[in-house]
N, CA, C and O atoms as CSV, one atom per row, in Angstrom:
chain,resi,resn,atom,element,x,y,z
A,1,GLU,N,N,-4.384,45.412,2.028
A,1,GLU,CA,C,-3.618,44.584,1.164
A,1,GLU,C,C,-3.596,44.113,-0.118
A,1,GLU,O,O,-4.542,43.478,-0.582
A,2,THR,N,N,-2.594,44.369,-0.741
A,2,THR,CA,C,-2.678,43.827,-2.017
A,2,THR,C,C,-2.198,42.490,-2.447
A,2,THR,O,O,-1.646,41.709,-1.671
A,3,ILE,N,N,-2.457,42.202,-3.916
A,3,ILE,CA,C,-2.289,41.095,-3.814
A,3,ILE,C,C,-0.661,40.496,-4.249
A,3,ILE,O,O,-0.395,39.295,-4.204
A,4,ALA,N,N,0.293,41.505,-4.649
A,4,ALA,CA,C,1.420,41.651,-4.639
A,4,ALA,C,C,2.037,41.235,-3.041
A,4,ALA,O,O,2.831,40.351,-2.720
A,5,ASP,N,N,1.296,42.291,-2.183
A,5,ASP,CA,C,1.557,41.832,-0.815
A,5,ASP,C,C,1.400,40.461,-0.104
A,5,ASP,O,O,2.161,39.885,0.673
A,6,VAL,N,N,0.133,40.094,-0.623
A,6,VAL,CA,C,0.162,38.539,-0.196
A,6,VAL,C,C,0.641,37.320,-0.774
A,6,VAL,O,O,0.606,36.168,-0.343
A,7,ARG,N,N,1.220,37.931,-2.122
A,7,ARG,CA,C,1.943,36.938,-2.854
A,7,ARG,C,C,3.694,36.693,-2.234
A,7,ARG,O,O,4.449,35.755,-2.492
A,8,ASN,N,N,3.915,37.767,-1.459
A,8,ASN,CA,C,5.184,38.087,-0.770
A,8,ASN,C,C,5.019,37.295,0.192
A,8,ASN,O,O,6.022,36.605,0.376
A,9,LEU,N,N,3.835,37.007,1.184
A,9,LEU,CA,C,3.931,35.693,2.207
A,9,LEU,C,C,3.716,34.513,1.900
A,9,LEU,O,O,3.562,33.561,2.666
A,10,ILE,N,N,3.692,34.531,0.510
A,10,ILE,CA,C,3.688,32.868,0.588
A,10,ILE,C,C,4.903,32.163,0.161
A,10,ILE,O,O,5.523,32.607,-0.805
A,11,SER,N,N,5.304,31.133,0.762
A,11,SER,CA,C,6.489,30.305,0.406
A,11,SER,C,C,6.309,29.375,-0.907
A,11,SER,O,O,5.384,28.636,-1.243
A,12,THR,N,N,7.444,29.665,-1.474
A,12,THR,CA,C,7.403,28.286,-2.842
A,12,THR,C,C,8.606,27.564,-2.559
A,12,THR,O,O,9.088,26.824,-3.416
A,13,THR,N,N,9.178,27.723,-1.345
A,13,THR,CA,C,10.355,26.481,-0.971
A,13,THR,C,C,9.432,25.101,-0.413
A,13,THR,O,O,8.478,25.038,0.362
A,14,VAL,N,N,10.186,24.039,-1.188
A,14,VAL,CA,C,9.564,23.135,-0.837
A,14,VAL,C,C,10.292,22.772,0.096
A,14,VAL,O,O,11.490,23.053,0.103
A,15,PRO,N,N,9.603,21.955,1.233
A,15,PRO,CA,C,10.931,21.706,2.367
A,15,PRO,C,C,11.431,20.174,2.342
A,15,PRO,O,O,10.719,19.413,1.687
A,16,PRO,N,N,12.474,19.670,2.921
A,16,PRO,CA,C,12.938,18.485,2.817
A,16,PRO,C,C,12.236,17.377,2.983
A,16,PRO,O,O,11.384,17.579,3.848
A,17,PRO,N,N,12.183,16.119,2.492
A,17,PRO,CA,C,11.514,14.723,3.121
A,17,PRO,C,C,11.882,14.732,4.525
A,17,PRO,O,O,12.923,15.169,5.016
A,18,PRO,N,N,10.836,14.160,5.141
A,18,PRO,CA,C,11.260,13.722,6.825
A,18,PRO,C,C,12.282,12.462,6.396
A,18,PRO,O,O,12.125,11.582,5.549
A,19,GLU,N,N,13.058,12.647,7.038
A,19,GLU,CA,C,14.760,11.586,7.720
A,19,GLU,C,C,13.807,10.378,8.451
A,19,GLU,O,O,13.371,10.510,9.594
A,20,PHE,N,N,13.563,9.213,7.630
A,20,PHE,CA,C,12.780,8.167,7.964
A,20,PHE,C,C,13.816,6.891,8.718
A,20,PHE,O,O,13.447,5.790,9.127
A,21,SER,N,N,15.145,7.454,8.726
A,21,SER,CA,C,15.924,6.222,9.099
A,21,SER,C,C,16.215,6.451,10.451
A,21,SER,O,O,17.041,5.784,11.074
A,22,ILE,N,N,15.424,7.569,11.023
A,22,ILE,CA,C,15.485,8.020,12.528
A,22,ILE,C,C,14.074,6.998,13.532
A,22,ILE,O,O,13.812,6.938,14.733
A,23,HIS,N,N,13.544,6.431,12.469
A,23,HIS,CA,C,12.188,6.227,12.875
A,23,HIS,C,C,12.581,4.410,13.599
A,23,HIS,O,O,13.191,3.494,13.048
A,24,ARG,N,N,11.953,4.457,14.957
A,24,ARG,CA,C,12.225,3.334,15.940
A,24,ARG,C,C,12.052,2.122,14.984
A,24,ARG,O,O,12.965,1.307,15.112
A,25,ASN,N,N,10.800,1.685,13.749
A,25,ASN,CA,C,10.699,0.751,13.300
A,25,ASN,C,C,11.548,0.399,11.709
A,25,ASN,O,O,11.469,-0.582,10.971
A,26,PHE,N,N,12.348,1.662,11.604
A,26,PHE,CA,C,13.248,1.533,10.173
A,26,PHE,C,C,14.231,0.287,10.093
A,26,PHE,O,O,14.631,-0.257,9.065
A,27,LYS,N,N,14.533,-0.046,11.422
A,27,LYS,CA,C,15.420,-1.525,11.491
A,27,LYS,C,C,14.375,-2.594,10.954
A,27,LYS,O,O,14.748,-3.396,10.097
A,28,ASN,N,N,13.252,-2.620,11.371
A,28,ASN,CA,C,12.381,-3.796,10.452
A,28,ASN,C,C,12.279,-3.948,8.998
A,28,ASN,O,O,11.520,-4.816,8.566
A,29,LEU,N,N,12.776,-3.400,8.395
A,29,LEU,CA,C,12.460,-3.023,7.059
A,29,LEU,C,C,13.838,-3.851,6.173
A,29,LEU,O,O,15.019,-3.672,6.470
A,30,ASN,N,N,13.446,-4.590,5.267
A,30,ASN,CA,C,14.492,-5.624,4.587
A,30,ASN,C,C,14.957,-4.337,3.743
A,30,ASN,O,O,14.045,-3.966,3.005
A,31,HIS,N,N,16.109,-3.558,3.641
A,31,HIS,CA,C,16.246,-2.558,2.775
A,31,HIS,C,C,16.940,-2.945,1.471
A,31,HIS,O,O,17.077,-2.168,0.526
A,32,GLU,N,N,17.362,-4.197,1.495
A,32,GLU,CA,C,17.279,-4.750,-0.131
A,32,GLU,C,C,16.546,-4.971,-0.765
A,32,GLU,O,O,16.914,-4.892,-1.937
A,33,ILE,N,N,15.123,-5.370,-0.571
A,33,ILE,CA,C,14.221,-5.315,-0.994
A,33,ILE,C,C,12.866,-4.697,-1.038
A,33,ILE,O,O,12.036,-4.861,-1.932
A,34,CYS,N,N,12.724,-3.864,0.182
A,34,CYS,CA,C,11.371,-3.402,0.409
A,34,CYS,C,C,11.530,-2.189,-1.000
A,34,CYS,O,O,12.561,-2.055,-1.659
A,35,GLY,N,N,10.692,-1.680,-1.140
A,35,GLY,CA,C,10.358,-0.620,-2.189
A,35,GLY,C,C,10.653,-0.919,-3.456
A,35,GLY,O,O,10.350,-0.033,-4.255
A,36,THR,N,N,11.283,-2.150,-4.024
A,36,THR,CA,C,11.971,-2.435,-5.238
A,36,THR,C,C,10.755,-3.624,-5.739
A,36,THR,O,O,10.169,-4.548,-5.173
A,37,ARG,N,N,10.750,-3.054,-7.063
A,37,ARG,CA,C,9.772,-4.087,-8.197
A,37,ARG,C,C,10.739,-5.117,-8.567
A,37,ARG,O,O,11.953,-5.076,-8.762
A,38,LYS,N,N,9.835,-6.090,-8.612
A,38,LYS,CA,C,10.169,-7.574,-8.973
A,38,LYS,C,C,10.145,-7.461,-10.822
A,38,LYS,O,O,9.236,-6.967,-11.490
A,39,GLU,N,N,11.219,-7.977,-11.256
A,39,GLU,CA,C,11.258,-7.555,-12.501
A,39,GLU,C,C,10.285,-8.413,-13.785
A,39,GLU,O,O,9.738,-8.045,-14.825
A,40,GLN,N,N,10.470,-10.125,-12.838
A,40,GLN,CA,C,9.762,-11.035,-13.637
A,40,GLN,C,C,8.636,-11.067,-13.013
A,40,GLN,O,O,8.543,-10.972,-11.789
A,41,LYS,N,N,7.383,-11.246,-14.040
A,41,LYS,CA,C,6.310,-10.746,-13.542
A,41,LYS,C,C,5.340,-12.508,-13.367
A,41,LYS,O,O,5.143,-13.219,-14.353
A,42,ALA,N,N,4.848,-12.912,-11.868
A,42,ALA,CA,C,4.232,-13.900,-11.792
A,42,ALA,C,C,2.837,-14.276,-12.619
A,42,ALA,O,O,2.436,-13.358,-13.334
A,43,LYS,N,N,2.152,-15.323,-12.624
A,43,LYS,CA,C,0.513,-15.384,-13.029
A,43,LYS,C,C,-0.127,-14.225,-12.428
A,43,LYS,O,O,0.473,-13.642,-11.525
A,44,GLU,N,N,-1.229,-13.830,-12.798
A,44,GLU,CA,C,-2.134,-12.987,-12.590
A,44,GLU,C,C,-3.260,-13.711,-11.323
A,44,GLU,O,O,-3.412,-14.931,-11.384
A,45,ILE,N,N,-3.796,-13.154,-10.535
A,45,ILE,CA,C,-4.644,-14.145,-9.901
A,45,ILE,C,C,-5.916,-14.141,-10.719
A,45,ILE,O,O,-6.103,-13.007,-11.162
A,46,PRO,N,N,-6.756,-14.901,-11.042
A,46,PRO,CA,C,-7.903,-15.056,-11.900
A,46,PRO,C,C,-9.146,-14.507,-10.986
A,46,PRO,O,O,-9.031,-14.689,-9.774
A,47,ASN,N,N,-10.153,-13.946,-11.394
A,47,ASN,CA,C,-11.152,-14.066,-11.157
A,47,ASN,C,C,-11.299,-12.371,-10.021
A,47,ASN,O,O,-12.278,-12.239,-9.286
A,48,ILE,N,N,-10.268,-11.350,-10.084
A,48,ILE,CA,C,-10.508,-10.501,-9.160
A,48,ILE,C,C,-10.874,-9.434,-10.435
A,48,ILE,O,O,-10.268,-9.319,-11.500
A,49,ASP,N,N,-11.962,-8.763,-10.005
A,49,ASP,CA,C,-12.259,-7.743,-10.912
A,49,ASP,C,C,-11.798,-6.120,-11.189
A,49,ASP,O,O,-11.266,-5.774,-10.134
A,50,SER,N,N,-11.787,-5.679,-11.558
A,50,SER,CA,C,-10.916,-4.381,-11.820
A,50,SER,C,C,-11.865,-3.454,-11.442
A,50,SER,O,O,-13.033,-3.379,-11.821
A,51,ARG,N,N,-11.100,-2.555,-10.443
A,51,ARG,CA,C,-12.099,-1.305,-10.029
A,51,ARG,C,C,-11.704,0.346,-10.393
A,51,ARG,O,O,-12.325,1.377,-10.135
A,52,ILE,N,N,-10.360,0.120,-11.125
A,52,ILE,CA,C,-9.809,1.074,-11.551
A,52,ILE,C,C,-10.433,1.314,-13.214
A,52,ILE,O,O,-10.074,0.550,-14.110
A,53,PHE,N,N,-11.097,2.106,-13.395
A,53,PHE,CA,C,-11.572,2.404,-14.816
A,53,PHE,C,C,-10.343,2.644,-15.450
A,53,PHE,O,O,-9.489,3.298,-14.850
A,54,GLY,N,N,-10.068,2.078,-16.916
A,54,GLY,CA,C,-8.769,2.003,-17.718
A,54,GLY,C,C,-7.577,1.541,-16.924
A,54,GLY,O,O,-6.473,2.038,-17.148
A,55,GLY,N,N,-7.720,0.759,-16.150
A,55,GLY,CA,C,-6.609,0.795,-15.026
A,55,GLY,C,C,-6.046,-0.873,-15.781
A,55,GLY,O,O,-6.594,-1.543,-16.656
A,56,GLU,N,N,-5.038,-1.070,-15.175
A,56,GLU,CA,C,-3.999,-2.331,-15.811
A,56,GLU,C,C,-4.281,-3.387,-14.500
A,56,GLU,O,O,-4.512,-2.944,-13.376
A,57,ARG,N,N,-4.228,-4.845,-14.803
A,57,ARG,CA,C,-3.633,-5.800,-13.833
A,57,ARG,C,C,-2.376,-5.403,-13.563
A,57,ARG,O,O,-1.584,-4.852,-14.327
A,58,ALA,N,N,-2.223,-5.738,-12.337
A,58,ALA,CA,C,-0.715,-6.074,-11.771
A,58,ALA,C,C,-0.378,-7.459,-11.780
A,58,ALA,O,O,-1.352,-8.196,-11.625
A,59,GLY,N,N,0.868,-8.095,-11.934
A,59,GLY,CA,C,1.159,-9.205,-11.784
A,59,GLY,C,C,1.593,-9.496,-10.387
A,59,GLY,O,O,1.950,-8.619,-9.601
A,60,ILE,N,N,1.537,-10.993,-10.068
A,60,ILE,CA,C,2.063,-10.731,-8.839
A,60,ILE,C,C,3.274,-10.577,-8.605
A,60,ILE,O,O,3.929,-10.649,-9.645
A,61,LEU,N,N,4.069,-10.337,-7.418
A,61,LEU,CA,C,5.290,-9.850,-6.824
A,61,LEU,C,C,5.838,-8.352,-7.973
A,61,LEU,O,O,6.803,-7.606,-7.811
A,62,GLU,N,N,4.988,-8.346,-8.879
A,62,GLU,CA,C,5.296,-6.717,-9.567
A,62,GLU,C,C,5.214,-5.397,-8.526
A,62,GLU,O,O,5.914,-4.412,-8.762
A,63,PHE,N,N,4.418,-5.431,-7.492
A,63,PHE,CA,C,4.818,-4.250,-6.199
A,63,PHE,C,C,4.742,-5.085,-5.521
A,63,PHE,O,O,3.661,-5.668,-5.432
A,64,PRO,N,N,6.125,-5.599,-4.565
A,64,PRO,CA,C,5.999,-6.536,-3.444
A,64,PRO,C,C,5.465,-5.896,-2.163
A,64,PRO,O,O,4.935,-6.566,-1.276
A,65,TRP,N,N,5.631,-4.531,-2.103
A,65,TRP,CA,C,5.049,-3.816,-1.045
A,65,TRP,C,C,3.669,-3.717,-0.756
A,65,TRP,O,O,3.198,-3.169,0.240
A,66,MET,N,N,3.071,-4.239,-1.617
A,66,MET,CA,C,1.441,-4.339,-1.394
A,66,MET,C,C,0.877,-5.901,-1.241
A,66,MET,O,O,1.331,-6.948,-1.702
A,67,ALA,N,N,-0.251,-5.652,-0.439
A,67,ALA,CA,C,-0.333,-7.237,-0.134
A,67,ALA,C,C,-2.144,-7.434,-0.436
A,67,ALA,O,O,-2.854,-6.435,-0.322
A,68,MET,N,N,-2.692,-8.627,-0.771
A,68,MET,CA,C,-3.862,-8.932,-0.934
A,68,MET,C,C,-4.158,-9.474,0.144
A,68,MET,O,O,-3.523,-10.397,0.655
A,69,LEU,N,N,-5.135,-8.960,0.585
A,69,LEU,CA,C,-6.062,-9.645,1.832
A,69,LEU,C,C,-7.470,-10.372,1.278
A,69,LEU,O,O,-8.420,-9.917,0.641
A,70,PHE,N,N,-7.157,-11.794,1.841
A,70,PHE,CA,C,-8.427,-12.812,1.851
A,70,PHE,C,C,-9.019,-13.017,3.383
A,70,PHE,O,O,-8.519,-12.670,4.454
A,71,TYR,N,N,-10.490,-13.829,3.057
A,71,TYR,CA,C,-10.963,-14.346,3.993
A,71,TYR,C,C,-11.629,-15.695,3.180
A,71,TYR,O,O,-12.073,-16.041,2.085
A,72,ARG,N,N,-11.287,-16.306,4.904
A,72,ARG,CA,C,-11.863,-18.153,4.535
A,72,ARG,C,C,-13.393,-18.121,5.158
A,72,ARG,O,O,-13.707,-17.982,6.341
A,73,THR,N,N,-14.262,-18.294,3.993
A,73,THR,CA,C,-15.677,-18.702,4.260
A,73,THR,C,C,-15.730,-19.798,5.180
A,73,THR,O,O,-15.027,-20.792,5.003
A,74,LEU,N,N,-16.609,-19.676,6.269
A,74,LEU,CA,C,-16.925,-20.708,7.554
A,74,LEU,C,C,-17.625,-21.855,6.476
A,74,LEU,O,O,-16.994,-22.910,6.404
A,75,ASN,N,N,-18.776,-21.763,5.691
A,75,ASN,CA,C,-19.450,-22.650,5.252
A,75,ASN,C,C,-18.816,-23.673,4.135
A,75,ASN,O,O,-19.017,-24.882,4.027
A,76,THR,N,N,-17.844,-22.665,3.200
A,76,THR,CA,C,-17.138,-23.498,2.123
A,76,THR,C,C,-15.823,-23.978,2.157
A,76,THR,O,O,-15.322,-25.002,1.692
A,77,GLY,N,N,-15.207,-22.735,3.006
A,77,GLY,CA,C,-13.479,-22.695,2.774
A,77,GLY,C,C,-13.118,-21.810,2.198
A,77,GLY,O,O,-12.112,-21.160,2.484
A,78,GLN,N,N,-13.902,-21.591,1.220
A,78,GLN,CA,C,-13.398,-20.434,0.041
A,78,GLN,C,C,-12.662,-19.227,0.644
A,78,GLN,O,O,-13.129,-18.427,1.455
A,79,LEU,N,N,-11.114,-19.235,-0.028
A,79,LEU,CA,C,-10.874,-17.980,0.315
A,79,LEU,C,C,-11.491,-16.621,-0.552
A,79,LEU,O,O,-11.661,-16.753,-1.764
A,80,VAL,N,N,-11.666,-15.920,-0.193
A,80,VAL,CA,C,-12.458,-14.699,-0.872
A,80,VAL,C,C,-11.652,-13.120,-0.576
A,80,VAL,O,O,-11.251,-12.584,0.457
A,81,PHE,N,N,-11.649,-12.827,-1.606
A,81,PHE,CA,C,-10.681,-11.502,-1.823
A,81,PHE,C,C,-11.567,-10.290,-0.928
A,81,PHE,O,O,-12.771,-10.040,-0.867
A,82,ARG,N,N,-10.546,-9.775,-0.379
A,82,ARG,CA,C,-11.463,-8.414,0.723
A,82,ARG,C,C,-10.766,-6.878,0.060
A,82,ARG,O,O,-11.247,-5.924,-0.551
A,83,CYS,N,N,-9.782,-7.138,0.414
A,83,CYS,CA,C,-9.042,-5.665,0.518
A,83,CYS,C,C,-7.729,-5.807,0.239
A,83,CYS,O,O,-7.229,-6.921,0.081
A,84,GLY,N,N,-7.206,-4.950,0.172
A,84,GLY,CA,C,-5.174,-4.877,-0.283
A,84,GLY,C,C,-4.791,-3.863,1.229
A,84,GLY,O,O,-5.445,-3.250,2.073
A,85,GLY,N,N,-3.508,-4.106,0.973
A,85,GLY,CA,C,-2.962,-3.332,1.903
A,85,GLY,C,C,-1.368,-3.099,1.628
A,85,GLY,O,O,-0.981,-3.413,0.503
A,86,SER,N,N,-0.542,-2.652,2.418
A,86,SER,CA,C,0.864,-2.203,2.312
A,86,SER,C,C,1.580,-3.005,3.581
A,86,SER,O,O,1.220,-3.050,4.758
A,87,VAL,N,N,2.715,-3.620,2.929
A,87,VAL,CA,C,3.801,-4.312,3.905
A,87,VAL,C,C,4.352,-3.144,4.251
A,87,VAL,O,O,4.832,-2.316,3.477
A,88,ILE,N,N,4.262,-3.062,5.723
A,88,ILE,CA,C,4.912,-2.232,6.573
A,88,ILE,C,C,6.430,-2.463,7.708
A,88,ILE,O,O,7.179,-1.725,8.347
A,89,SER,N,N,6.299,-3.735,7.491
A,89,SER,CA,C,7.229,-4.487,7.976
A,89,SER,C,C,7.354,-5.937,7.981
A,89,SER,O,O,6.350,-6.434,7.471
A,90,GLN,N,N,8.083,-6.683,8.308
A,90,GLN,CA,C,8.326,-8.284,8.304
A,90,GLN,C,C,7.307,-8.872,8.735
A,90,GLN,O,O,7.045,-10.007,8.337
A,91,LYS,N,N,6.551,-8.247,9.603
A,91,LYS,CA,C,5.276,-8.888,10.351
A,91,LYS,C,C,3.983,-7.913,10.289
A,91,LYS,O,O,2.889,-8.123,10.813
A,92,PHE,N,N,4.289,-7.052,9.697
A,92,PHE,CA,C,2.442,-6.491,9.534
A,92,PHE,C,C,2.495,-6.070,8.252
A,92,PHE,O,O,3.400,-6.102,7.418
A,93,VAL,N,N,0.761,-5.446,8.211
A,93,VAL,CA,C,0.410,-5.070,6.953
A,93,VAL,C,C,-0.424,-3.825,7.452
A,93,VAL,O,O,-1.027,-3.709,8.519
A,94,LEU,N,N,-0.332,-3.118,6.638
A,94,LEU,CA,C,-1.456,-1.587,6.998
A,94,LEU,C,C,-2.515,-1.900,6.091
A,94,LEU,O,O,-2.183,-2.274,4.966
A,95,THR,N,N,-3.763,-1.815,6.381
A,95,THR,CA,C,-4.967,-2.212,5.806
A,95,THR,C,C,-6.198,-0.796,6.382
A,95,THR,O,O,-6.085,-0.110,7.398
A,96,ALA,N,N,-7.075,-0.743,5.541
A,96,ALA,CA,C,-8.324,-0.001,6.104
A,96,ALA,C,C,-9.099,-0.571,7.168
A,96,ALA,O,O,-9.102,-1.799,7.092
A,97,ALA,N,N,-9.879,-0.030,8.313
A,97,ALA,CA,C,-10.255,-0.606,8.967
A,97,ALA,C,C,-11.774,-1.303,8.774
A,97,ALA,O,O,-12.361,-2.077,9.530
A,98,HIS,N,N,-12.133,-0.821,7.663
A,98,HIS,CA,C,-13.464,-1.684,6.906
A,98,HIS,C,C,-12.881,-2.672,6.365
A,98,HIS,O,O,-13.758,-3.505,6.138
A,99,CYS,N,N,-12.131,-2.957,6.112
A,99,CYS,CA,C,-11.237,-4.553,5.419
A,99,CYS,C,C,-11.421,-5.704,6.625
A,99,CYS,O,O,-11.580,-6.889,6.334
A,100,VAL,N,N,-11.395,-5.374,7.588
A,100,VAL,CA,C,-11.205,-6.196,9.067
A,100,VAL,C,C,-12.113,-6.141,9.955
A,100,VAL,O,O,-12.277,-7.097,10.712
A,101,SER,N,N,-13.008,-4.828,10.054
A,101,SER,CA,C,-13.857,-4.674,11.215
A,101,SER,C,C,-15.264,-6.076,11.210
A,101,SER,O,O,-15.730,-6.600,12.222
A,102,HIS,N,N,-15.589,-6.331,10.003
A,102,HIS,CA,C,-16.676,-7.290,9.672
A,102,HIS,C,C,-15.949,-9.137,10.051
A,102,HIS,O,O,-16.603,-10.169,10.197
A,103,LEU,N,N,-14.799,-8.998,10.097
A,103,LEU,CA,C,-14.627,-9.947,10.816
A,103,LEU,C,C,-14.687,-10.597,12.191
A,103,LEU,O,O,-14.408,-9.684,12.968
A,104,SER,N,N,-14.938,-11.854,12.982
A,104,SER,CA,C,-14.771,-11.874,14.366
A,104,SER,C,C,-13.286,-12.077,14.865
A,104,SER,O,O,-12.377,-12.069,14.036
A,105,SER,N,N,-13.086,-12.218,15.906
A,105,SER,CA,C,-11.863,-12.040,16.328
A,105,SER,C,C,-11.253,-13.691,15.963
A,105,SER,O,O,-10.085,-13.987,16.211
């Protein structure tokens, strides 16, 4: 086979995006605000170190589909930032397993 033969086998057509409205949990989303950025920025939370080189801090409510996950320490009751997550419905936040695996039930 030649390179031309291989190129003829490769499709450059981009498939359409999946239809999300047929998903069983689609009705749980608030379609008026989900995925919409709030124009007015609230104050930033202090003491959160930047972990992205050259990045910028996001204001509270700037990305309303994102969540900050905190845990409360047993000895002092202080809230400590642990991870981020994505709001996937009015009841649930999706996060990585390592964000909660150390916590007791």
